[in-house]
N, C-alpha and C positions, 0 to 999 in steps of 0.2 A: 876596118881600122881598129886596132887594138887599144886597150886602155893606155898603154905606154905611148902609142902614137898620139892619142888625144892629149896626154900630159905634155909631150914634147911640143905639140902645136900650140897649146895654151901658153906654155912657158915662153915660146918664141913671140907670140902675140903681145904678151905683157912686156917683154924686154924691148920689142920694137916700138911700143907705144907708151912707154913708161912716163914720158913727160906729159902726154895728153891725159892719161889716166890720172896722174897726180894733180894736174890743174883742175880737172872736173871734180875729183874727190875733195880737194881743198875748198872749192867753191861751194860744194854741197854741205860740207861740214861747217863752214862759216855760217851758212844759212840756218843750219840746225842748232848750232851752239848758241843758246840764249844767254847763258851765264858766262859772259866773256871775262868777268872778273876772276872766275875760277881757273879757266884755261885761256890764256892769252892767245891772240892770233899768231904771234911769233912762235910761241911754244907749240901751238897746233900745227903750224907749217913745218916746224922742225921734226915733230913726231911723224907727220905724214911722209916727209922725205926719207927719213930713216927706215920707217916701216916698209914703204913701197920698195926701197932698194933691197932690204933684207928679204921681203916677200918674193921679189923677182928672182933673187939669187937662190932661194929655197926651191922654187919651182923647177930649177934646172936639175935638181936631184931626181925628178920624176915621181917622187913619193907624194902625190897629191891626195892620196887617201889616208895617209898616216902622218898626222902632225907630231907624233911622238918620235918620228925618225930623226936621226942626228942632223939631217939636212935642214931641219926646222929649229935647231938649237938657237940660232941667232934671233929668229923671229920670236920664239918663246921668251928668250932673255929680254928682248926689247919690250915685249908685252908685260913682263914682270915689272920692269922699271916704270913703264907708263901707268899701269894699273896701281902700283904702290904709291907713286907720286900723286896720282889723282885721289886716291883714298885719303891720303894725308891732307890734301888741299880742300877736301870737302865735296868732291864730285859725287854724283849718284852712280849706282851700278849701271843703270840704263844709259846714262850719258857716256860712261866709259865703254860699254859694249857697242854703242852706236858708232864709236870710232872705227870699229872693225866692220860692222854690218853695212855701214854706209859706203863701203868700198864696192859693194855688189853692183850698184847702178852703173858707175863708169866702166867696170869690168864687163858687165853684160853688154854695154854699148859697143865695146871693142869686139867682143865675141860675135855680136850680130853682124858687124862689118867683116870680121875675119872669116866667119862661116856662112857668108851670104851664098845662097844657092845650095846649101847643104843642111837642110832642116834636121836631119837625123844627127849630124855632127854637132849642130848648134844645141840641140836638146841635151846630148850627152855632155858636151862641154859646160853648158849652163848648170846642169845638175852637179857635175864635179866641182865647179867653182863655188856653187851655193853651199854644198855640203862642207867644203873646205873652210869657208869663211864662218859657217855656223860653228864648227869645231873650235876655230880660233876665238870666236866671240864668247863661247861658253868657257873656254880656258881663261879669257880675260876676266869674266865674272868671278870665276873661282879664285883667281889671284887677288882680285879686288876685295872679295869677302874675307880672305885670309888676312890681308893687310888691314882692313877695317877692324877685324876682331883683335888684331895685335894693338891697334891704336886704342880701342876701348879698354883692353886689359891694362895697358900702360896708364891711361887716364884714371882708371879705377884705383890703381896702385898709388898714383900721385895724389889723388883725393884722400886716400887713406892716410898717406904721409902728412898731408896738410891738416887733416882733421884730428891728428894726434900729436900736436907740437909739445915738445919737452923743453921748457925754458928754465934758465938758471936764475933763481931769485936772489941768492946770496952764495957766498963761498960755502960749498958743501951742501947746499939746499937746492933741490930741483922741484919744479911744479909741472904737473900735467893736467891742464884744464880740459875736460872732456865735454863736448857739446853734441847733442843729437843721440840718435839710437845706437846702442852698442850691440853688435852682433859678434858671432864667433870670430870672423875674419878680422874685424876691427880690434877686438880685444887682444888678438894674437899680435897685431901690429903694435898695440899699446905696450905689451910685454917686451917685445923686441926693442922698441925705441927707448923705453925706460932703462932697460939693462945696458944697452949700448951707451946711453948718455951717462950712466953711472960709471962705466968703464972710462969714457972719454974725459970726464970731469973729476973723477974720484970723489963724487958726492957721497955723503953719509946718510942723507935723508931725502926722500922723494914724497912729495905731496900729490896724491891723486884726487883731484877735485871733480866731483860728479854733479855739481850744481846744475849743469845744463843737460843732464841725462834724464829723460822722462821716465823710463822704466828699467828695471833690472830683472832678468830671469835667472833660472838656476845655472844655466851654462855660463852666462856672463859673470855671475857671482863666483863661480868656480875659477874662471880665468883670472879674476881680480885676486883671489886668494893665492893662486899659483904665482902670479906676478909678485905679490908680497913675499911669498916663500922664496922665490928665486932671488929677489933683491937681498933678502937676509943672508942667503948663502954667499952673496958677494960682499957682505959686510955693510949693507945699507938697510935702513929701516924705512917703512912707508907709513904715511898718515893719510887716512881717507877723510875728505871734507865735503861738505855740501850735500849730505844725505837728506833728501826730502822726506816728509812724513810718509808719503805713499811708498817710497822705496824702503824706508825703515820697516814699515809693516810687511812689505814683501819679503825682506831679508829675514825677519822674524818668522814669517809663515813658512819660508823655505827651510828654516832651521840652519841657516848659515852661521857658523861660529865666528864671531868677531871679538871674542873676549880678549884675545892677546893682540888686537890691532887697535891702535889709537885712532879715534874718530872725533871729528870736530864739526860744528854746525856750519862754519864758514871757512873760506880759504884764509882769511885774515887770522882767525883763531889758530888755524893749523900752522900758519907762518910764525906766530908768536911762540908756539910750542917748539917748533923746529929751531928757532933762534936760541931758545933757552937750552935745548939739548946740545947745541954746538958751542955753548958758552958765550953767546953773543947777546948783548943787551943794547937796546936802542933808547936813547935819551931824547926827550923833547927839548928843543932849544928855546929858551925863554927870550 
């Protein structure tokens, strides 16, 4: 019997016993799925039905050795959707791969019945199906990892955006309170946010408050100076406030020139200067 003959026979077995295989697969998955809050039973049942139908259809193409063949396009697309949704829902790679690998047992059971009395054929068919599901399982893990990486990158970007808020204090006055460690990526976001906010609001003064920044190195200092220079090119001026004694020593040690930059000890002091520059005065109400 040729490889094509085995493929045809395996495909026929799967199609003839699709309902039985699906029921056994679902029962096994429900027993293995501990975190039912991540993947609900209804969702699991829906995924099983769709996958098994697509899987049975793909086997008709006879390309059981090559999951990259176009006959497996629908199966791969479905695994893309399942793996991506599970990555976003918080499933683990092993839980996602188990979805595919657990299909082996009900398939082997059908192969045992279908190839009864033909040990050589059973061995060949089992090896073919096992290799096929291994490839699909590995494909699932690859897709899952890509989806998880995309989630991590997006979350990092969102955290950067949240950690560099630009707020409007007064007409024409912006403030950027920075908290935590500044690195090259974050200071780049600082520059982009400040410049964009200047464009959006038409502000003439931006206060960069670094009270919550523990340390400043050469690279960060250079980024801050570039931010100030870029803001000036756009017609706005920057005031730096909240420079700690340790940071002041570091800036002096690094030789960063802040002579033409207004610096204040606190954000409140910087705000008073900004109000004065915009021609605004605040009177205490008696």
